[in-house]
N, C-alpha and C positions, 0 to 999 in steps of 0.2 A: 651599532648596539641597540635601535630602536628595532631592528628584525629580530635581534635574539630575544628581548622580552616581547615583543608582539604589541608593542604602544603605537600610536602615532603619536605625530610632535606635539598635540594638543594634550595627549594624556601624559606623554613626560613632561612637558608644560605643568600641568595640573599638579603632579607629583611633587616636582621640584619647590613649588609653592606651597603646598602643604609641607613639607619636611623644612622649608626655613622659617615658617611659622610655629614648628612645634620644637625646633631648635631655641628660637628666640623665647618662647613662652618658657623652655626648661631654664634658659639661663637668667630670666624676670625674679628668681627667688620665691617660687610657688612650688611649694612642696608636693601638690598633688601632680603640676604638670612635670616636675622633674621625675618622677616617679614614671610618669606614663612614657615620659621621653626614653629613660632608660630601660623599662619592658620591651617598647620598641626596637631599641638596638640588641637587648638580649635574643628578641625573636630573629630577628637577621643574622645572630650569630656572632655580634659585635660585642665589645665590651665599652662602658661608659668612661670619661673621662677619671684619673685616678688608680682604676684599678689594673693591677701590674701581673702578668704572668708568669709564672715560675722560670720562665725563659729571661726574663728580665733582671731577674736577681742575679748577682754573680754567684758564681759556684762556692768559693770560701763561705759564703753567707746561709746558703742553704744545709750544709750542715749533713750533706750525705744524702738528703732525701729526695734528691731528683728522680732516684731510680723509680720511684712510688708514685709517679705522677700518672692521673689518667686526663684522657681528653675524650669529647665527641666524637663519634664519627662524623666521615663526612655528609653532608647533607643529601647526597644520593643513596645512601643507605641507612639512615637514620630508621624507617620504616621497618627494615629488614632486619635490623641489629634490635630494636624494639621487640619486635615478634620474636625473634631468638631468645632475648634475654627473658622473657614471658614465659615461653614454651619451657625453658631451662631451669625456670624459678622453682618449680615443684619438686625436683629431682633431689 
């Protein structure tokens, strides 16, 4: 994993310490810290606790709306997708 990330053991340890500190502050009840934590999760493509995907909802509760669901492109293609949508927006 360290090789894939290009990190040293010290960098990984520092990351984990920062992450644990941020998680602890987010659960402390401070709205500002919780918001920062949730923004960080979203920037990583993750969801905060309590946010459910439409996949988590039973099919009978969706009311036939499952077909119109949109999702984000994979992170590897996000910039290309953005350029495409901006290029086609004027047409």
